[in-house]
mmCIF file of the protein (N, C-alpha, C, O) and its ligand, coordinates in Angstrom:
data_MODEL
# 
_entry.id   MODEL 
# 
loop_
_entity.id 
_entity.type 
_entity.pdbx_number_of_molecules 
1 polymer     1 
2 non-polymer 1 
# 
_entity_poly.entity_id                      1 
_entity_poly.type                           'polypeptide(L)' 
_entity_poly.nstd_linkage                   no 
_entity_poly.nstd_monomer                   no 
_entity_poly.pdbx_seq_one_letter_code       MERGQMEPVEVVCPVCRRTQIVYLPVEDLPLCPDCGDVRMVIQELLDEGKSY 
_entity_poly.pdbx_seq_one_letter_code_can   MERGQMEPVEVVCPVCRRTQIVYLPVEDLPLCPDCGDVRMVIQELLDEGKSY 
_entity_poly.pdbx_strand_id                 A 
# 
loop_
_entity_poly_seq.entity_id 
_entity_poly_seq.num 
_entity_poly_seq.mon_id 
_entity_poly_seq.hetero 
1 1  MET n 
1 2  GLU n 
1 3  ARG n 
1 4  GLY n 
1 5  GLN n 
1 6  MET n 
1 7  GLU n 
1 8  PRO n 
1 9  VAL n 
1 10 GLU n 
1 11 VAL n 
1 12 VAL n 
1 13 CYS n 
1 14 PRO n 
1 15 VAL n 
1 16 CYS n 
1 17 ARG n 
1 18 ARG n 
1 19 THR n 
1 20 GLN n 
1 21 ILE n 
1 22 VAL n 
1 23 TYR n 
1 24 LEU n 
1 25 PRO n 
1 26 VAL n 
1 27 GLU n 
1 28 ASP n 
1 29 LEU n 
1 30 PRO n 
1 31 LEU n 
1 32 CYS n 
1 33 PRO n 
1 34 ASP n 
1 35 CYS n 
1 36 GLY n 
1 37 ASP n 
1 38 VAL n 
1 39 ARG n 
1 40 MET n 
1 41 VAL n 
1 42 ILE n 
1 43 GLN n 
1 44 GLU n 
1 45 LEU n 
1 46 LEU n 
1 47 ASP n 
1 48 GLU n 
1 49 GLY n 
1 50 LYS n 
1 51 SER n 
1 52 TYR n 
# 
loop_
_struct_asym.id 
_struct_asym.entity_id 
A 1 
B 2 
# 
loop_
_chem_comp.id 
_chem_comp.type 
_chem_comp.mon_nstd_flag 
ARG 'L-peptide linking' y 
ASP 'L-peptide linking' y 
CYS 'L-peptide linking' y 
GLN 'L-peptide linking' y 
GLU 'L-peptide linking' y 
GLY 'peptide linking'   y 
ILE 'L-peptide linking' y 
LEU 'L-peptide linking' y 
LYS 'L-peptide linking' y 
MET 'L-peptide linking' y 
PRO 'L-peptide linking' y 
SER 'L-peptide linking' y 
THR 'L-peptide linking' y 
TYR 'L-peptide linking' y 
VAL 'L-peptide linking' y 
ZN  non-polymer         . 
# 
_pdbx_entity_nonpoly.entity_id   2 
_pdbx_entity_nonpoly.name        ? 
_pdbx_entity_nonpoly.comp_id     ZN 
# 
_pdbx_nonpoly_scheme.asym_id         B 
_pdbx_nonpoly_scheme.entity_id       2 
_pdbx_nonpoly_scheme.mon_id          ZN 
_pdbx_nonpoly_scheme.ndb_seq_num     1 
_pdbx_nonpoly_scheme.pdb_seq_num     101 
_pdbx_nonpoly_scheme.auth_seq_num    101 
_pdbx_nonpoly_scheme.pdb_mon_id      ZN 
_pdbx_nonpoly_scheme.auth_mon_id     ZN 
_pdbx_nonpoly_scheme.pdb_strand_id   A 
_pdbx_nonpoly_scheme.pdb_ins_code    . 
# 
loop_
_atom_site.group_PDB 
_atom_site.id 
_atom_site.type_symbol 
_atom_site.label_atom_id 
_atom_site.label_alt_id 
_atom_site.label_comp_id 
_atom_site.label_asym_id 
_atom_site.label_entity_id 
_atom_site.label_seq_id 
_atom_site.pdbx_PDB_ins_code 
_atom_site.Cartn_x 
_atom_site.Cartn_y 
_atom_site.Cartn_z 
_atom_site.occupancy 
_atom_site.B_iso_or_equiv 
_atom_site.pdbx_formal_charge 
_atom_site.auth_seq_id 
_atom_site.auth_comp_id 
_atom_site.auth_asym_id 
_atom_site.auth_atom_id 
_atom_site.pdbx_PDB_model_num 
ATOM   1   N  N  . MET A 1 1  ? -93.331  122.589 -83.932  1.00 0.00 ? 1   MET A N  1 
ATOM   2   C  CA . MET A 1 1  ? -94.390  123.600 -83.838  1.00 0.00 ? 1   MET A CA 1 
ATOM   3   C  C  . MET A 1 1  ? -95.294  123.512 -85.064  1.00 0.00 ? 1   MET A C  1 
ATOM   4   O  O  . MET A 1 1  ? -94.827  123.493 -86.203  1.00 0.00 ? 1   MET A O  1 
ATOM   5   N  N  . GLU A 1 2  ? -96.546  123.460 -84.812  1.00 0.00 ? 2   GLU A N  1 
ATOM   6   C  CA . GLU A 1 2  ? -97.476  123.421 -85.922  1.00 0.00 ? 2   GLU A CA 1 
ATOM   7   C  C  . GLU A 1 2  ? -97.853  124.841 -86.312  1.00 0.00 ? 2   GLU A C  1 
ATOM   8   O  O  . GLU A 1 2  ? -98.111  125.696 -85.465  1.00 0.00 ? 2   GLU A O  1 
ATOM   9   N  N  . ARG A 1 3  ? -97.875  125.055 -87.568  1.00 0.00 ? 3   ARG A N  1 
ATOM   10  C  CA . ARG A 1 3  ? -98.286  126.367 -88.025  1.00 0.00 ? 3   ARG A CA 1 
ATOM   11  C  C  . ARG A 1 3  ? -99.099  126.219 -89.302  1.00 0.00 ? 3   ARG A C  1 
ATOM   12  O  O  . ARG A 1 3  ? -98.931  125.263 -90.058  1.00 0.00 ? 3   ARG A O  1 
ATOM   13  N  N  . GLY A 1 4  ? -99.954  127.151 -89.519  1.00 0.00 ? 4   GLY A N  1 
ATOM   14  C  CA . GLY A 1 4  ? -100.782 127.093 -90.712  1.00 0.00 ? 4   GLY A CA 1 
ATOM   15  C  C  . GLY A 1 4  ? -101.839 126.016 -90.629  1.00 0.00 ? 4   GLY A C  1 
ATOM   16  O  O  . GLY A 1 4  ? -102.429 125.633 -91.639  1.00 0.00 ? 4   GLY A O  1 
ATOM   17  N  N  . GLN A 1 5  ? -102.076 125.533 -89.439  1.00 0.00 ? 5   GLN A N  1 
ATOM   18  C  CA . GLN A 1 5  ? -103.101 124.507 -89.311  1.00 0.00 ? 5   GLN A CA 1 
ATOM   19  C  C  . GLN A 1 5  ? -104.477 125.143 -89.377  1.00 0.00 ? 5   GLN A C  1 
ATOM   20  O  O  . GLN A 1 5  ? -104.766 126.097 -88.655  1.00 0.00 ? 5   GLN A O  1 
ATOM   21  N  N  . MET A 1 6  ? -105.306 124.621 -90.229  1.00 0.00 ? 6   MET A N  1 
ATOM   22  C  CA . MET A 1 6  ? -106.625 125.193 -90.395  1.00 0.00 ? 6   MET A CA 1 
ATOM   23  C  C  . MET A 1 6  ? -107.682 124.139 -90.109  1.00 0.00 ? 6   MET A C  1 
ATOM   24  O  O  . MET A 1 6  ? -107.516 122.953 -90.390  1.00 0.00 ? 6   MET A O  1 
ATOM   25  N  N  . GLU A 1 7  ? -108.759 124.619 -89.545  1.00 0.00 ? 7   GLU A N  1 
ATOM   26  C  CA . GLU A 1 7  ? -109.855 123.712 -89.212  1.00 0.00 ? 7   GLU A CA 1 
ATOM   27  C  C  . GLU A 1 7  ? -111.003 123.893 -90.198  1.00 0.00 ? 7   GLU A C  1 
ATOM   28  O  O  . GLU A 1 7  ? -111.538 124.995 -90.324  1.00 0.00 ? 7   GLU A O  1 
ATOM   29  N  N  . PRO A 1 8  ? -111.383 122.845 -90.887  1.00 0.00 ? 8   PRO A N  1 
ATOM   30  C  CA . PRO A 1 8  ? -112.511 122.963 -91.818  1.00 0.00 ? 8   PRO A CA 1 
ATOM   31  C  C  . PRO A 1 8  ? -113.834 122.997 -91.073  1.00 0.00 ? 8   PRO A C  1 
ATOM   32  O  O  . PRO A 1 8  ? -114.081 122.181 -90.185  1.00 0.00 ? 8   PRO A O  1 
ATOM   33  N  N  . VAL A 1 9  ? -114.669 123.935 -91.439  1.00 0.00 ? 9   VAL A N  1 
ATOM   34  C  CA . VAL A 1 9  ? -116.006 124.009 -90.866  1.00 0.00 ? 9   VAL A CA 1 
ATOM   35  C  C  . VAL A 1 9  ? -116.994 124.194 -92.008  1.00 0.00 ? 9   VAL A C  1 
ATOM   36  O  O  . VAL A 1 9  ? -116.648 124.706 -93.072  1.00 0.00 ? 9   VAL A O  1 
ATOM   37  N  N  . GLU A 1 10 ? -118.207 123.775 -91.771  1.00 0.00 ? 10  GLU A N  1 
ATOM   38  C  CA . GLU A 1 10 ? -119.232 123.922 -92.788  1.00 0.00 ? 10  GLU A CA 1 
ATOM   39  C  C  . GLU A 1 10 ? -120.041 125.177 -92.512  1.00 0.00 ? 10  GLU A C  1 
ATOM   40  O  O  . GLU A 1 10 ? -120.503 125.406 -91.394  1.00 0.00 ? 10  GLU A O  1 
ATOM   41  N  N  . VAL A 1 11 ? -120.202 125.971 -93.534  1.00 0.00 ? 11  VAL A N  1 
ATOM   42  C  CA . VAL A 1 11 ? -121.060 127.143 -93.418  1.00 0.00 ? 11  VAL A CA 1 
ATOM   43  C  C  . VAL A 1 11 ? -122.297 126.912 -94.276  1.00 0.00 ? 11  VAL A C  1 
ATOM   44  O  O  . VAL A 1 11 ? -122.272 126.187 -95.270  1.00 0.00 ? 11  VAL A O  1 
ATOM   45  N  N  . VAL A 1 12 ? -123.361 127.549 -93.858  1.00 0.00 ? 12  VAL A N  1 
ATOM   46  C  CA . VAL A 1 12 ? -124.630 127.357 -94.572  1.00 0.00 ? 12  VAL A CA 1 
ATOM   47  C  C  . VAL A 1 12 ? -125.297 128.706 -94.793  1.00 0.00 ? 12  VAL A C  1 
ATOM   48  O  O  . VAL A 1 12 ? -125.249 129.591 -93.939  1.00 0.00 ? 12  VAL A O  1 
ATOM   49  N  N  . CYS A 1 13 ? -125.911 128.839 -95.943  1.00 0.00 ? 13  CYS A N  1 
ATOM   50  C  CA . CYS A 1 13 ? -126.676 130.052 -96.226  1.00 0.00 ? 13  CYS A CA 1 
ATOM   51  C  C  . CYS A 1 13 ? -128.017 129.946 -95.511  1.00 0.00 ? 13  CYS A C  1 
ATOM   52  O  O  . CYS A 1 13 ? -128.741 128.970 -95.703  1.00 0.00 ? 13  CYS A O  1 
ATOM   53  N  N  . PRO A 1 14 ? -128.358 130.938 -94.688  1.00 0.00 ? 14  PRO A N  1 
ATOM   54  C  CA . PRO A 1 14 ? -129.633 130.882 -93.948  1.00 0.00 ? 14  PRO A CA 1 
ATOM   55  C  C  . PRO A 1 14 ? -130.845 131.041 -94.849  1.00 0.00 ? 14  PRO A C  1 
ATOM   56  O  O  . PRO A 1 14 ? -131.976 130.801 -94.424  1.00 0.00 ? 14  PRO A O  1 
ATOM   57  N  N  . VAL A 1 15 ? -130.615 131.438 -96.074  1.00 0.00 ? 15  VAL A N  1 
ATOM   58  C  CA . VAL A 1 15 ? -131.742 131.672 -96.989  1.00 0.00 ? 15  VAL A CA 1 
ATOM   59  C  C  . VAL A 1 15 ? -132.010 130.457 -97.860  1.00 0.00 ? 15  VAL A C  1 
ATOM   60  O  O  . VAL A 1 15 ? -133.130 129.948 -97.902  1.00 0.00 ? 15  VAL A O  1 
ATOM   61  N  N  . CYS A 1 16 ? -130.970 129.991 -98.560  1.00 0.00 ? 16  CYS A N  1 
ATOM   62  C  CA . CYS A 1 16 ? -131.209 128.911 -99.519  1.00 0.00 ? 16  CYS A CA 1 
ATOM   63  C  C  . CYS A 1 16 ? -130.630 127.583 -99.048  1.00 0.00 ? 16  CYS A C  1 
ATOM   64  O  O  . CYS A 1 16 ? -130.776 126.559 -99.715  1.00 0.00 ? 16  CYS A O  1 
ATOM   65  N  N  . ARG A 1 17 ? -129.963 127.610 -97.874  1.00 0.00 ? 17  ARG A N  1 
ATOM   66  C  CA . ARG A 1 17 ? -129.442 126.393 -97.255  1.00 0.00 ? 17  ARG A CA 1 
ATOM   67  C  C  . ARG A 1 17 ? -128.262 125.797 -98.012  1.00 0.00 ? 17  ARG A C  1 
ATOM   68  O  O  . ARG A 1 17 ? -127.894 124.647 -97.773  1.00 0.00 ? 17  ARG A O  1 
ATOM   69  N  N  . ARG A 1 18 ? -127.682 126.538 -98.892  1.00 0.00 ? 18  ARG A N  1 
ATOM   70  C  CA . ARG A 1 18 ? -126.498 126.084 -99.598  1.00 0.00 ? 18  ARG A CA 1 
ATOM   71  C  C  . ARG A 1 18 ? -125.352 125.969 -98.595  1.00 0.00 ? 18  ARG A C  1 
ATOM   72  O  O  . ARG A 1 18 ? -125.165 126.841 -97.747  1.00 0.00 ? 18  ARG A O  1 
ATOM   73  N  N  . THR A 1 19 ? -124.608 124.909 -98.702  1.00 0.00 ? 19  THR A N  1 
ATOM   74  C  CA . THR A 1 19 ? -123.508 124.720 -97.773  1.00 0.00 ? 19  THR A CA 1 
ATOM   75  C  C  . THR A 1 19 ? -122.179 124.810 -98.494  1.00 0.00 ? 19  THR A C  1 
ATOM   76  O  O  . THR A 1 19 ? -122.078 124.584 -99.700  1.00 0.00 ? 19  THR A O  1 
ATOM   77  N  N  . GLN A 1 20 ? -121.161 125.148 -97.716  1.00 0.00 ? 20  GLN A N  1 
ATOM   78  C  CA . GLN A 1 20 ? -119.831 125.311 -98.269  1.00 0.00 ? 20  GLN A CA 1 
ATOM   79  C  C  . GLN A 1 20 ? -118.827 125.065 -97.152  1.00 0.00 ? 20  GLN A C  1 
ATOM   80  O  O  . GLN A 1 20 ? -119.109 125.315 -95.980  1.00 0.00 ? 20  GLN A O  1 
ATOM   81  N  N  . ILE A 1 21 ? -117.663 124.575 -97.526  1.00 0.00 ? 21  ILE A N  1 
ATOM   82  C  CA . ILE A 1 21 ? -116.622 124.333 -96.530  1.00 0.00 ? 21  ILE A CA 1 
ATOM   83  C  C  . ILE A 1 21 ? -115.630 125.483 -96.537  1.00 0.00 ? 21  ILE A C  1 
ATOM   84  O  O  . ILE A 1 21 ? -115.131 125.887 -97.587  1.00 0.00 ? 21  ILE A O  1 
ATOM   85  N  N  . VAL A 1 22 ? -115.350 126.007 -95.340  1.00 0.00 ? 22  VAL A N  1 
ATOM   86  C  CA . VAL A 1 22 ? -114.326 127.031 -95.208  1.00 0.00 ? 22  VAL A CA 1 
ATOM   87  C  C  . VAL A 1 22 ? -113.341 126.558 -94.148  1.00 0.00 ? 22  VAL A C  1 
ATOM   88  O  O  . VAL A 1 22 ? -113.640 125.658 -93.363  1.00 0.00 ? 22  VAL A O  1 
ATOM   89  N  N  . TYR A 1 23 ? -112.176 127.167 -94.134  1.00 0.00 ? 23  TYR A N  1 
ATOM   90  C  CA . TYR A 1 23 ? -111.150 126.758 -93.196  1.00 0.00 ? 23  TYR A CA 1 
ATOM   91  C  C  . TYR A 1 23 ? -110.857 127.879 -92.224  1.00 0.00 ? 23  TYR A C  1 
ATOM   92  O  O  . TYR A 1 23 ? -110.531 129.000 -92.615  1.00 0.00 ? 23  TYR A O  1 
ATOM   93  N  N  . LEU A 1 24 ? -110.979 127.556 -90.954  1.00 0.00 ? 24  LEU A N  1 
ATOM   94  C  CA . LEU A 1 24 ? -110.687 128.529 -89.904  1.00 0.00 ? 24  LEU A CA 1 
ATOM   95  C  C  . LEU A 1 24 ? -109.188 128.583 -89.661  1.00 0.00 ? 24  LEU A C  1 
ATOM   96  O  O  . LEU A 1 24 ? -108.510 127.591 -89.927  1.00 0.00 ? 24  LEU A O  1 
ATOM   97  N  N  . PRO A 1 25 ? -108.641 129.668 -89.180  1.00 0.00 ? 25  PRO A N  1 
ATOM   98  C  CA . PRO A 1 25 ? -109.369 130.924 -88.966  1.00 0.00 ? 25  PRO A CA 1 
ATOM   99  C  C  . PRO A 1 25 ? -109.629 131.658 -90.268  1.00 0.00 ? 25  PRO A C  1 
ATOM   100 O  O  . PRO A 1 25 ? -108.793 131.692 -91.170  1.00 0.00 ? 25  PRO A O  1 
ATOM   101 N  N  . VAL A 1 26 ? -110.804 132.237 -90.336  1.00 0.00 ? 26  VAL A N  1 
ATOM   102 C  CA . VAL A 1 26 ? -111.169 133.003 -91.526  1.00 0.00 ? 26  VAL A CA 1 
ATOM   103 C  C  . VAL A 1 26 ? -111.610 134.394 -91.070  1.00 0.00 ? 26  VAL A C  1 
ATOM   104 O  O  . VAL A 1 26 ? -112.325 134.540 -90.079  1.00 0.00 ? 26  VAL A O  1 
ATOM   105 N  N  . GLU A 1 27 ? -111.175 135.399 -91.806  1.00 0.00 ? 27  GLU A N  1 
ATOM   106 C  CA . GLU A 1 27 ? -111.495 136.757 -91.384  1.00 0.00 ? 27  GLU A CA 1 
ATOM   107 C  C  . GLU A 1 27 ? -112.966 137.078 -91.584  1.00 0.00 ? 27  GLU A C  1 
ATOM   108 O  O  . GLU A 1 27 ? -113.619 137.673 -90.726  1.00 0.00 ? 27  GLU A O  1 
ATOM   109 N  N  . ASP A 1 28 ? -113.462 136.671 -92.731  1.00 0.00 ? 28  ASP A N  1 
ATOM   110 C  CA . ASP A 1 28 ? -114.868 136.963 -93.021  1.00 0.00 ? 28  ASP A CA 1 
ATOM   111 C  C  . ASP A 1 28 ? -115.521 135.730 -93.601  1.00 0.00 ? 28  ASP A C  1 
ATOM   112 O  O  . ASP A 1 28 ? -114.977 135.078 -94.493  1.00 0.00 ? 28  ASP A O  1 
ATOM   113 N  N  . LEU A 1 29 ? -116.673 135.426 -93.093  1.00 0.00 ? 29  LEU A N  1 
ATOM   114 C  CA . LEU A 1 29 ? -117.426 134.317 -93.676  1.00 0.00 ? 29  LEU A CA 1 
ATOM   115 C  C  . LEU A 1 29 ? -117.847 134.698 -95.094  1.00 0.00 ? 29  LEU A C  1 
ATOM   116 O  O  . LEU A 1 29 ? -118.136 135.860 -95.376  1.00 0.00 ? 29  LEU A O  1 
ATOM   117 N  N  . PRO A 1 30 ? -117.876 133.710 -95.973  1.00 0.00 ? 30  PRO A N  1 
ATOM   118 C  CA . PRO A 1 30 ? -118.181 134.006 -97.378  1.00 0.00 ? 30  PRO A CA 1 
ATOM   119 C  C  . PRO A 1 30 ? -119.625 134.406 -97.581  1.00 0.00 ? 30  PRO A C  1 
ATOM   120 O  O  . PRO A 1 30 ? -120.514 134.044 -96.810  1.00 0.00 ? 30  PRO A O  1 
ATOM   121 N  N  . LEU A 1 31 ? -119.831 135.160 -98.640  1.00 0.00 ? 31  LEU A N  1 
ATOM   122 C  CA . LEU A 1 31 ? -121.186 135.483 -99.042  1.00 0.00 ? 31  LEU A CA 1 
ATOM   123 C  C  . LEU A 1 31 ? -121.724 134.351 -99.899  1.00 0.00 ? 31  LEU A C  1 
ATOM   124 O  O  . LEU A 1 31 ? -120.977 133.703 -100.632 1.00 0.00 ? 31  LEU A O  1 
ATOM   125 N  N  . CYS A 1 32 ? -123.019 134.120 -99.803  1.00 0.00 ? 32  CYS A N  1 
ATOM   126 C  CA . CYS A 1 32 ? -123.626 133.056 -100.583 1.00 0.00 ? 32  CYS A CA 1 
ATOM   127 C  C  . CYS A 1 32 ? -123.543 133.389 -102.070 1.00 0.00 ? 32  CYS A C  1 
ATOM   128 O  O  . CYS A 1 32 ? -123.999 134.449 -102.498 1.00 0.00 ? 32  CYS A O  1 
ATOM   129 N  N  . PRO A 1 33 ? -122.960 132.485 -102.856 1.00 0.00 ? 33  PRO A N  1 
ATOM   130 C  CA . PRO A 1 33 ? -122.847 132.750 -104.292 1.00 0.00 ? 33  PRO A CA 1 
ATOM   131 C  C  . PRO A 1 33 ? -124.185 132.752 -105.001 1.00 0.00 ? 33  PRO A C  1 
ATOM   132 O  O  . PRO A 1 33 ? -124.306 133.287 -106.103 1.00 0.00 ? 33  PRO A O  1 
ATOM   133 N  N  . ASP A 1 34 ? -125.174 132.167 -104.388 1.00 0.00 ? 34  ASP A N  1 
ATOM   134 C  CA . ASP A 1 34 ? -126.489 132.133 -105.017 1.00 0.00 ? 34  ASP A CA 1 
ATOM   135 C  C  . ASP A 1 34 ? -127.319 133.357 -104.662 1.00 0.00 ? 34  ASP A C  1 
ATOM   136 O  O  . ASP A 1 34 ? -128.014 133.914 -105.512 1.00 0.00 ? 34  ASP A O  1 
ATOM   137 N  N  . CYS A 1 35 ? -127.242 133.772 -103.406 1.00 0.00 ? 35  CYS A N  1 
ATOM   138 C  CA . CYS A 1 35 ? -128.075 134.875 -102.945 1.00 0.00 ? 35  CYS A CA 1 
ATOM   139 C  C  . CYS A 1 35 ? -127.381 136.226 -103.100 1.00 0.00 ? 35  CYS A C  1 
ATOM   140 O  O  . CYS A 1 35 ? -128.031 137.269 -103.028 1.00 0.00 ? 35  CYS A O  1 
ATOM   141 N  N  . GLY A 1 36 ? -126.083 136.214 -103.309 1.00 0.00 ? 36  GLY A N  1 
ATOM   142 C  CA . GLY A 1 36 ? -125.380 137.456 -103.578 1.00 0.00 ? 36  GLY A CA 1 
ATOM   143 C  C  . GLY A 1 36 ? -124.834 138.123 -102.339 1.00 0.00 ? 36  GLY A C  1 
ATOM   144 O  O  . GLY A 1 36 ? -123.631 138.067 -102.085 1.00 0.00 ? 36  GLY A O  1 
ATOM   145 N  N  . ASP A 1 37 ? -125.692 138.752 -101.567 1.00 0.00 ? 37  ASP A N  1 
ATOM   146 C  CA . ASP A 1 37 ? -125.206 139.533 -100.434 1.00 0.00 ? 37  ASP A CA 1 
ATOM   147 C  C  . ASP A 1 37 ? -125.644 138.968 -99.100  1.00 0.00 ? 37  ASP A C  1 
ATOM   148 O  O  . ASP A 1 37 ? -125.718 139.686 -98.103  1.00 0.00 ? 37  ASP A O  1 
ATOM   149 N  N  . VAL A 1 38 ? -125.932 137.688 -99.088  1.00 0.00 ? 38  VAL A N  1 
ATOM   150 C  CA . VAL A 1 38 ? -126.297 137.029 -97.842  1.00 0.00 ? 38  VAL A CA 1 
ATOM   151 C  C  . VAL A 1 38 ? -125.060 136.346 -97.278  1.00 0.00 ? 38  VAL A C  1 
ATOM   152 O  O  . VAL A 1 38 ? -124.437 135.519 -97.944  1.00 0.00 ? 38  VAL A O  1 
ATOM   153 N  N  . ARG A 1 39 ? -124.708 136.699 -96.035  1.00 0.00 ? 39  ARG A N  1 
ATOM   154 C  CA . ARG A 1 39 ? -123.524 136.109 -95.437  1.00 0.00 ? 39  ARG A CA 1 
ATOM   155 C  C  . ARG A 1 39 ? -123.865 134.742 -94.862  1.00 0.00 ? 39  ARG A C  1 
ATOM   156 O  O  . ARG A 1 39 ? -124.874 134.568 -94.179  1.00 0.00 ? 39  ARG A O  1 
ATOM   157 N  N  . MET A 1 40 ? -123.005 133.785 -95.154  1.00 0.00 ? 40  MET A N  1 
ATOM   158 C  CA . MET A 1 40 ? -123.232 132.431 -94.679  1.00 0.00 ? 40  MET A CA 1 
ATOM   159 C  C  . MET A 1 40 ? -122.815 132.328 -93.220  1.00 0.00 ? 40  MET A C  1 
ATOM   160 O  O  . MET A 1 40 ? -121.965 133.084 -92.751  1.00 0.00 ? 40  MET A O  1 
ATOM   161 N  N  . VAL A 1 41 ? -123.411 131.402 -92.520  1.00 0.00 ? 41  VAL A N  1 
ATOM   162 C  CA . VAL A 1 41 ? -123.153 131.241 -91.098  1.00 0.00 ? 41  VAL A CA 1 
ATOM   163 C  C  . VAL A 1 41 ? -122.589 129.847 -90.843  1.00 0.00 ? 41  VAL A C  1 
ATOM   164 O  O  . VAL A 1 41 ? -122.836 128.906 -91.598  1.00 0.00 ? 41  VAL A O  1 
ATOM   165 N  N  . ILE A 1 42 ? -121.831 129.741 -89.768  1.00 0.00 ? 42  ILE A N  1 
ATOM   166 C  CA . ILE A 1 42 ? -121.229 128.453 -89.440  1.00 0.00 ? 42  ILE A CA 1 
ATOM   167 C  C  . ILE A 1 42 ? -122.301 127.478 -88.981  1.00 0.00 ? 42  ILE A C  1 
ATOM   168 O  O  . ILE A 1 42 ? -123.122 127.780 -88.116  1.00 0.00 ? 42  ILE A O  1 
ATOM   169 N  N  . GLN A 1 43 ? -122.265 126.316 -89.582  1.00 0.00 ? 43  GLN A N  1 
ATOM   170 C  CA . GLN A 1 43 ? -123.218 125.275 -89.211  1.00 0.00 ? 43  GLN A CA 1 
ATOM   171 C  C  . GLN A 1 43 ? -122.522 124.270 -88.301  1.00 0.00 ? 43  GLN A C  1 
ATOM   172 O  O  . GLN A 1 43 ? -121.382 123.871 -88.536  1.00 0.00 ? 43  GLN A O  1 
ATOM   173 N  N  . GLU A 1 44 ? -123.232 123.880 -87.269  1.00 0.00 ? 44  GLU A N  1 
ATOM   174 C  CA . GLU A 1 44 ? -122.645 122.919 -86.348  1.00 0.00 ? 44  GLU A CA 1 
ATOM   175 C  C  . GLU A 1 44 ? -122.396 121.603 -87.058  1.00 0.00 ? 44  GLU A C  1 
ATOM   176 O  O  . GLU A 1 44 ? -123.149 121.197 -87.943  1.00 0.00 ? 44  GLU A O  1 
ATOM   177 N  N  . LEU A 1 45 ? -121.340 120.961 -86.655  1.00 0.00 ? 45  LEU A N  1 
ATOM   178 C  CA . LEU A 1 45 ? -121.023 119.685 -87.269  1.00 0.00 ? 45  LEU A CA 1 
ATOM   179 C  C  . LEU A 1 45 ? -122.162 118.707 -87.039  1.00 0.00 ? 45  LEU A C  1 
ATOM   180 O  O  . LEU A 1 45 ? -122.739 118.619 -85.955  1.00 0.00 ? 45  LEU A O  1 
ATOM   181 N  N  . LEU A 1 46 ? -122.454 117.991 -88.085  1.00 0.00 ? 46  LEU A N  1 
ATOM   182 C  CA . LEU A 1 46 ? -123.552 117.052 -87.995  1.00 0.00 ? 46  LEU A CA 1 
ATOM   183 C  C  . LEU A 1 46 ? -123.138 115.826 -87.199  1.00 0.00 ? 46  LEU A C  1 
ATOM   184 O  O  . LEU A 1 46 ? -122.031 115.304 -87.332  1.00 0.00 ? 46  LEU A O  1 
ATOM   185 N  N  . ASP A 1 47 ? -124.059 115.398 -86.380  1.00 0.00 ? 47  ASP A N  1 
ATOM   186 C  CA . ASP A 1 47 ? -123.818 114.159 -85.634  1.00 0.00 ? 47  ASP A CA 1 
ATOM   187 C  C  . ASP A 1 47 ? -124.439 112.991 -86.372  1.00 0.00 ? 47  ASP A C  1 
ATOM   188 O  O  . ASP A 1 47 ? -125.487 113.115 -87.006  1.00 0.00 ? 47  ASP A O  1 
ATOM   189 N  N  . GLU A 1 48 ? -123.786 111.885 -86.278  1.00 0.00 ? 48  GLU A N  1 
ATOM   190 C  CA . GLU A 1 48 ? -124.289 110.700 -86.980  1.00 0.00 ? 48  GLU A CA 1 
ATOM   191 C  C  . GLU A 1 48 ? -125.664 110.303 -86.463  1.00 0.00 ? 48  GLU A C  1 
ATOM   192 O  O  . GLU A 1 48 ? -126.493 109.789 -87.214  1.00 0.00 ? 48  GLU A O  1 
ATOM   193 N  N  . GLY A 1 49 ? -125.899 110.539 -85.191  1.00 0.00 ? 49  GLY A N  1 
ATOM   194 C  CA . GLY A 1 49 ? -127.131 110.096 -84.589  1.00 0.00 ? 49  GLY A CA 1 
ATOM   195 C  C  . GLY A 1 49 ? -128.263 111.093 -84.715  1.00 0.00 ? 49  GLY A C  1 
ATOM   196 O  O  . GLY A 1 49 ? -129.338 110.900 -84.148  1.00 0.00 ? 49  GLY A O  1 
ATOM   197 N  N  . LYS A 1 50 ? -128.018 112.162 -85.460  1.00 0.00 ? 50  LYS A N  1 
ATOM   198 C  CA . LYS A 1 50 ? -129.035 113.182 -85.574  1.00 0.00 ? 50  LYS A CA 1 
ATOM   199 C  C  . LYS A 1 50 ? -130.256 112.651 -86.307  1.00 0.00 ? 50  LYS A C  1 
ATOM   200 O  O  . LYS A 1 50 ? -130.151 112.057 -87.380  1.00 0.00 ? 50  LYS A O  1 
ATOM   201 N  N  . SER A 1 51 ? -131.381 112.872 -85.724  1.00 0.00 ? 51  SER A N  1 
ATOM   202 C  CA . SER A 1 51 ? -132.613 112.455 -86.378  1.00 0.00 ? 51  SER A CA 1 
ATOM   203 C  C  . SER A 1 51 ? -133.028 113.495 -87.382  1.00 0.00 ? 51  SER A C  1 
ATOM   204 O  O  . SER A 1 51 ? -132.816 114.685 -87.150  1.00 0.00 ? 51  SER A O  1 
ATOM   205 N  N  . TYR A 1 52 ? -133.587 113.107 -88.445  1.00 0.00 ? 52  TYR A N  1 
ATOM   206 C  CA . TYR A 1 52 ? -133.932 114.028 -89.497  1.00 0.00 ? 52  TYR A CA 1 
ATOM   207 C  C  . TYR A 1 52 ? -135.413 113.973 -89.784  1.00 0.00 ? 52  TYR A C  1 
ATOM   208 O  O  . TYR A 1 52 ? -135.900 114.692 -90.656  1.00 0.00 ? 52  TYR A O  1 
HETATM 209 ZN ZN . ZN  B 2 .  ? -128.106 131.515 -100.390 1.00 0.00 2 101 ZN  A ZN 1 
# 
């Protein structure tokens, strides 16, 4: 039985675009350390073929 397995996801600040890795499941998404009270949002995993 697997237990304590966590999934890493990238979160991004919608204001300054700072990214950070968090591990799911997480109760609360972290606040941006730069913006203070801005909650970071989960960013979709980047695809290699994504055009920029
Ligand atoms: Zn920020």
